[in-house]
N, C-alpha and C positions, 0 to 999 in steps of 0.2 A: 506403473507410475505411482509414486508415494502420494498418500493423502496430504493435503496442505498442513494438517495438524501434526504430521509425522516429520516435518522438515524443521530442523533446528539450525537457526542462523548463528554464525559466530558473533560474539559480543552482544550488545543490546543498544537500543536507542532510547534516550530519555523522552518521556511524554511531555507534550506542551512545547513551550518556547522559553528559553532561559531569559530572554530580554523583555518578554511581555506576558503578563498573567492572562489566563482565560483562553489559551490557544489549544486546549485539549477538550474535546467534546465526546460525550458518551451517548450511545444510541441503543435502544432496546431490541432492535432487530435489523437484519440486512435490508429488509423491505423499507423500513422507516428511513434508513440512511439513503437508500436510492430515491425515495419519494421526496425527501426534505433537503437534499443537497444537490449541487451541480458536479460533484466529484466524479460520479459515474457517467453522466451524460454530457459533461462540459469539456472544455478545452484541455487536452492532456498535456500540452506544453505549458500552459499557464499554471495548472494545478499538477505539478510534476510529482508523481509518487516515487519516492526514493527507497522506501523500505516497507515491508509488511511482516507481521508475525502473527501466526495463528496459535493461540495458547489453549491448551486443553487441560482441564482439571476435573477428572472424573467425567461426568456427563455435561459439564459446563464448558462452553466454547466461547472464546473471545478473539476477535480479529482486531489487531492494531494496525492502523495505516498511518504512514508518516509522509507528509507532503511539504514541498517547497512551493510557495505561491510566488512565482518568479518575478512578476511585475511589481509586487509589493515588497519583495525582499525579506520575507519571513517564512518560518516553518511552523507547522501545526500538526497535531495528531488527532486521530479519530479512534475511538474505542467502541466496538460494535459487538453486541451479543449475537452470536450466530449459531447455526445448527449444522450438523453434518449434511443435511439436505440442501443447505445453501451453497455447498462447495462448487457445484457446476457453474452457477452464476458468478461466484467470486473468482473462480479459476479463469473464466472468460474475461472478467474485468482486469485481473492481474496480468493476463496475457497481453491485453491491449496496452496496458501501462508499460509492460516490458518492451514492447515494440518501440514506444516513444523513447524510452531510456536507451535502447540499443541504437536508434537513429541518432541520438545525441552524441554517442561515443563511437559510432561506426568508423569514421575516418581514422581514428586512433587504433581501433581494434584490428582493422585490416593490416596495419603495420606490424602487429604482434603475432599474426598467424604464421606458424612455421611453414617453410617451403619444403616441398617433397623432393 
């Protein structure tokens, strides 16, 4: 399985929110992000992660997370300085978020599956 920093997503997502200033937050570490926010421990449906990008520049690693806060009707982004050692915890978090996203689209995805 590829490391998260080896995955290159097509296109890109703009940081923050076009309609409201101040919706992009920077964090010094994964642990600080976990300790100071509810994104990791909170409601996955309310704080719906729709995209992530792990950027690597030499020994510097940054994780960008893009959320839709569904009941408030806006999106925001989080920029987190991470390390390769954070990958297992981040992979677990992203996997949990992926389940929520899949559950949201599951009825449609079943219709797209080819029949044998």
